[in-house]
PAZAPA-4460 file (N, C-alpha, C; in steps of 0.05 Angstrom, whole numbers, plus 32768, in hexadecimal, padded with zeros to 4 digits):
% residues 56
    n_x    n_y    n_z   ca_x   ca_y   ca_z    c_x    c_y    c_z   seq   type   mol
   88A9   8283   852B   88C4   827B   8530   88C7   825E   8526     1      M     A
   88DC   825A   8516   88E1   8240   850B   88F5   8230   851B     2      L     A
   890A   823E   8525   891F   8232   8534   892A   8246   8548     3      H     A
   8935   823B   855E   8944   824C   8571   895B   823C   857D     4      Q     A
   8973   8248   857E   898A   823C   8589   8996   824E   859E     5      W     A
   89A0   8243   85B3   89B1   8251   85C6   89CD   824F   85BC     6      A     A
   89DC   8266   85BC   89F6   8266   85B0   8A0A   8272   85C4     7      T     A
   8A23   826C   85BF   8A39   8277   85CF   8A47   828C   85BD     8      L     A
   8A4D   82A3   85C7   8A5B   82B7   85B8   8A4D   82D2   85BA     9      G     A
   8A4D   82E1   85A4   8A42   82FC   85A4   8A23   82FC   85A9    10      D     A
   8A16   82E7   85A1   89F9   82E6   85A4   89F1   82CE   85B5    11      Y     A
   89DD   82D2   85C6   89D4   82BD   85D8   89C1   82A9   85CA    12      D     A
   89B2   82B4   85B7   899E   82A3   85A9   899E   82AA   858C    13      F     A
   8998   8296   857C   8993   829A   855F   8976   828F   855A    14      V     A
   8965   82A1   8550   894A   8299   8549   8946   829A   852B    15      N     A
   893A   8286   8520   8933   8286   8504   8915   8289   8502    16      I     A
   890D   829F   84F6   88F0   82A6   84F4   88E9   82AA   84D6    17      V     A
   88D0   82A6   84D0   88C7   82AB   84B5   88B1   82C0   84B6    18      E     A
   88B2   82D3   84A4   889E   82E8   84A2   8896   82EC   8485    19      A     A
   887E   82F7   8480   8875   82F9   8465   8885   830E   8454    20      P     A
   8892   8321   8462   88A2   8335   8454   88B5   8343   8467    21      D     A
   88C7   8353   845C   88DB   8361   846C   88CE   8376   847E    22      A     A
   88B9   8382   8476   88AB   8396   8486   88A1   838A   84A0    23      A     A
   8896   8372   849E   888B   8365   84B6   88A1   835F   84CA    24      T     A
   88B8   8354   84C1   88CD   834E   84D4   88DA   8367   84DE    25      I     A
   88DA   837D   84CE   88E4   8396   84D8   88D4   83A0   84F0    26      A     A
   88B9   839E   84EE   88A8   83A6   8504   88AD   8396   851D    27      R     A
   88B1   837C   8519   88B7   836A   8530   88D1   8372   853D    28      V     A
   88E6   8376   852C   8900   837D   8536   8900   8398   8545    29      S     A
   88F3   83AC   853A   88F1   83C6   8548   88E2   83C3   8562    30      V     A
   88CD   83B4   8562   88BD   83B1   857B   88CE   83A3   8591    31      S     A
   88DC   838E   8589   88ED   8380   859D   8905   8391   85A5    32      L     A
   8911   839F   8593   8929   83AF   8598   8922   83C7   85AA    33      G     A
   890A   83D1   85A8   8901   83E8   85B8   8901   83E2   85D5    34      A     A
   88FF   83C9   85DD   88FF   83C2   85F9   891A   83C6   8606    35      R     A
   892F   83C7   85F6   894A   83CD   8600   8958   83B5   860B    36      G     A
   894C   839E   860D   8959   8386   8618   8961   8372   8603    37      S     A
   895E   8379   85EA   8964   8367   85D4   8976   8374   85C0    38      T     A
   898A   8365   85B7   899C   836E   85A2   8995   835D   858A    39      K     A
   898C   8369   8574   8981   835B   855D   8992   8360   8545    40      I     A
   8997   834A   8536   89A3   834C   851C   8992   833C   8509    41      R     A
   8988   8349   84F4   8976   833C   84E1   8985   8336   84C7    42      T     A
   8983   831D   84BE   898F   8315   84A5   8979   8309   8493    43      L     A
   8976   8314   847C   8963   830A   8469   896F   82F2   845B    44      T     A
   8960   82DC   8459   896A   82C4   844C   8958   82BC   8434    45      A     A
   8966   82B2   8420   8958   82A8   8408   895F   828B   8405    46      L     A
   894D   827B   83FB   8954   8260   83F3   8967   8261   83DC    47      S     A
   8975   824C   83D6   8987   824C   83BF   8978   8251   83A5    48      I     A
   8960   8245   83A3   894F   824A   838B   8947   8267   8388    49      D     A
   893F   8274   839E   8938   8290   839D   8950   82A1   8395    50      E     A
   8967   829A   83A1   897F   82A9   839B   8987   82A7   837D    51      F     A
   8986   828F   8373   898D   828B   8356   8979   8298   8344    52      L     A
   895F   8298   834B   894B   82A6   833C   894F   82C4   833C    53      Q     A
   8957   82CF   8353   895C   82EB   8355   8974   82F4   8343    54      A     A
   8987   82E2   8340   899E   82E7   832F   8997   82E8   8311    55      L     A
   8980   82DB   830B   8976   82DB   82F0   8984   82C9   82DE    56      G     A
***
């Protein structure tokens, strides 16, 4: 976990995590979601350089 904020609104917390790939974070999300006490929304982020490189 890189950062965590308590928020007001639809979500109580925002966590910024880093994982080696999407499959790893998918496993973490499914494991946490299976407990039934967590509402998870995953957003994949790219740095501006990665984004521009992907655009070619």
